[in-house]
C-alpha positions, 0 to 999 in steps of 0.5 A: 190869686186872683181878680175877676168880674162877675158875668153871669151864671152857670146853668147846667142842668145834670153836675156832680152830686158834688156840686148839689148846693154850689151857685155857678157862675163866670167869671172873667180875669181882672187887674192886669197880667197874662191872664188878664180877658181869661172866663173862667168856672166859679163856685160862689160861696159867699154872695157875690152876683154879676157885676159884682169885681170878687176874688178868685183861688184857684186848684187846690185851694178853692177845693179846701175853701169848699170842706173837700179835695175830692169835689171837682173844682178849679175856681172859687169866690174867697172875697167881694172886692168893694174899692180899690186900696194903693198905700205908699210908702 
């Protein structure tokens, strides 16, 4: 799972029938690490919007979130980040 900021909509005039009804968004990975700044296309299932910071799951976990292991998807939004919390011992 990675944290990302949603930066734009992806419009597709033609796409797989399995993707019908899903909103596609462009996301940029945030939060540091070697993937910082990487962009990816994500499927939104929870109503996130452009500018939101989100949690994104990738691979087979994303397909399971969508309820179909055969869907041609590699990333799905699974949460909207309200605020960062740091817990100290």
